[in-house]
N, C-alpha and C positions, 0 to 999 in steps of 0.2 A: 787179157792179162795172162794168157797161157804161157808166154815166154818170159814173164816178168820174174826177176830174181826176188827171193824173199827179202833180201836187204833193201830192195827198192820199193817194197810195198808200203802203203800208208800205215803208220803205227796206230794200233788200237788204244783207246783211252779207257775202255772198260772191257770186261770179259764176262760172258755168260756161259752157263754149263753146256749149252748146245753148240757153242762155237767150236770150230775144228782147227787142228794144227797138223802139219805134215810130219809123218814119222817114217822110218825105214824099218820094216819088219821082215827078217829073213832075206834081206837083199831086195825086197820089193817095196816101192813107194806106196804108202797108204795114208789115210787120214784118221785122226782120233779126236773125239770130243774132249772138252775140258774135264767133264765128269769121269770119263774113262781114264784119263791121264792121272787123276787124283785117286783112283781106286787101286788098292793093292792087289797084285796078282796072287793066285792061290799059292800059299806057302811062303809068300814074300811080304814085305812091309814097305811103308813110306816113311821117310824121315826128313825133317827140316833141320838143317845144321847151320850154326853160326859161322861167320867168316873164319874163325880160328879152328873150326872143326872139333871143338871140345864140348859144346853144349848142343843138345838136339831134342826135338819132340818127334816121336815116332808112333806109328800105328801099324799093327800087323793085320793079316788077312782075317783074323777072328774079331777085329774091332777093339783089341786091347790097346790102350794108350800108354806110352812110356815117356817119362820126362827124365832126361839125363842132365845132371848138373855137375860141372867140373869142380875139382877140389878147391875149397876156399870161396866158392861163389854161392849165390842164392837163386833158386828158381821160384817163380810165382805163377799161379793160375788166377786170372782176373774175371770178374763179371762186370756188368755195367755199373754195379754199385760199389765195386772195389775188390781188393784181393781176398780170396777165400782159402787159398792153399799156398803155403810157403814151405819150401824144402831147403834147409840150410846144410850144405855138405861139410862145412867146417866143423860142426858138432853133431852131425847126423841126426838133426831134429826136424820134425814136421809139425807145422802149425796150421790148424784149421780155424779160420776166423770168419765168423758170419758178420757181414756189414750190419749197421744199425737197422733195426726193424725186420731183419731177415733171419733165417735159420739155416743150418747146415745139416743135411740128412744123408745118412748112409743106409742104403736099402739092401735087402737080400735079393737073391736071384728071382724069387717069387714075387718081388715087388713090395713085400711087407717092410715097414720101417724098422730097422735094427737099432739105429742110434740117431738122435736128433740133438743138435747143439744150437741153442738160440743165441741172439746177439748179446745177452747178458752173461753168457758162459754156462748157463744151466744145461745139464746133460740128461736126456731122456732115453732110457734103454727099453725097447718094447719088442721082444721077440714074438714071432708069429705063433699062432695056436699050435700046440704040439711040439714047439721048438724051445730052445733055451739059449741064453746069452752067457758066455763064459769068458772071464778075464783071467788069464794065466799069469801068475807072478813068479818070482824067483823060487827055486827049490820046490817046485810042484805045488805051491799054494794056489788056490783058485777062489773066485767069487762067481757063483752061478745064479742067474735069474731065469726062471722058467716062464712059460707062456701064461701062467696064472698070476705072475708077479711075486711068487715066493723067492726069497733070497737065501742062498746057502753059502756060508763062508767056511772053507776048508783050509786050515793052516798047514804048512809043511810039517813034517816030522820034527818034533822037538821045539816047535814054535807055538805061539798062542795068537789068537785073533783078538783085536781090540777095536771097540767102537767108542769113540770119545763121548763123554756126557758132561754137559754143563747145566746144573740145576737153575731153574728160574729164580728160586729163593733158596740160596745156600743155607740159611738159618733153619730151614725145615729139618735139616739133618742134625742129630744130637752132637756129633763131632765134625771133624773135617769132612766136607762133602766128597763123595767118590768122583773120580774123573773119568771112569769108563762104565759102560752099561753093565758089564758082567759083575763088577764090584757092587754096583747099586742093587742089582737083583739078588746077589748073595746076602747083602746086608738086610734087605727087606725080608727075605726068607728067614734069616736068623732072628729077626725081630718078631716074626709071626710064625713060630713053629707049629706044624700041624695044620696050617691054613690051607 
């Protein structure tokens, strides 16, 4: 088969990583494995683009994965159990959705779990020992959770922080029950001065 044209060869029905394909490198005919062809060269990347050239999935030589979604369209990342990541370019939203009985985990570079979202929508934030988890809001307000589980809420200048409070038995309060934790604490302190 030394003189057989590629177009005349039998078509493969499956492809393995060790299979080879002909390439031309610097004007010299060579062969390359499937694994090599799917490996990004140093400083370069690999991208799979749709027929319109507007949507693509890419990976650079550092292993970072990039999902490009064209305007007005939605991009999905699926597992065997269903979609877990949805990016909507029309409203710039990202949805993380764990399928039933599964959870979605965001880990730190050290491998410690930073955030876990279960199928019921519950969120667990668990910073590694000696680290903290910070949520930055508008106007420099922050919520910080340290490695010991302590929570610090820092409102922006001129603002106040509020934690909603719904009493189990509203009638336990002499007047209208407070609707936030700070008011409840202040009223308890006023009712028991010097305690």
